[in-house]
N, C-alpha and C positions, 0 to 999 in steps of 0.2 A: 975535154979541154976546159980549163979554168977560165972563168970570166974575170976580167980585170975589175978591181974594186971600184974604180970610177964609173964603171958601166952599170952599176947596180941601180935598180929603180929607186925613186925617192922613198917609197913605202918600206923598203927593206933596210934594216939597220944591222950593223955589225954586232951590237950588244943588245940583249933583250931589255925590255922595259923593267923598271924597278918594281912595278906592280901591274902585271898583265891583266888582272881582273878589273882593276880600277880603270885601266886604259880602255878596255872593252866597253865598260859602262859609260865612260865619258864620250867615246865615239858614238855609242848608241844614243846618248842624250843629245848630242849635236845633231845627229840625223833626224831624230824625232822632233826636236824643236824647229828645225828647218822646215820639215813637213807641216808642222802646226802653223808656222808663220805663213807659209804659202796658202794654207786654207783660210787663215784670217784675212789675208790680203785679198783673196778671192771674194770673201764675204763683204769686205770693204767696198768692192766695186758694185755690189748689188744693193747697198743700203744708202738712203739719202738722209737718214735721221742723224743729226749732228752728234747727239749723245751716244748713239750706237757706234758711230765712226770713232769717236774718242775712246770708247771702251776697247774696240778692236785694235786701235793703234797702241794704247797703253799695254795691252796684253802682249802684243808683238814686241814692244820695247822690252818688256820683262823677259820674254823668251830670248831676245838678242843678248841681254845682259847675262842670262844663264849660259848661252853659247860662249860668250867671251870668257866667262869664268872657267868653263870646261876646257877651252882652248889653253888658257893659262896653266891649268892643272896638268894638261897633257904635255905642255912644254917642260914642266917641272919633272914629270915622269921620264921624259925622253932625254 
């Protein structure tokens, strides 16, 4: 029995990506950066030194920027 096209999960696409390898790398980057941000935020909870907190926050912001860039690239590929 064929599934109706509207019932497809969001992750399935009718057409393949323009560059499946780049798509996989971008997904990996997003996941890795998200894990790293979680670790940095965990460290932020345990430090009280202002300078250390600022370093952790700045690094997290850099990683969020990288995630945003990867998401934009994924949109272009899809």
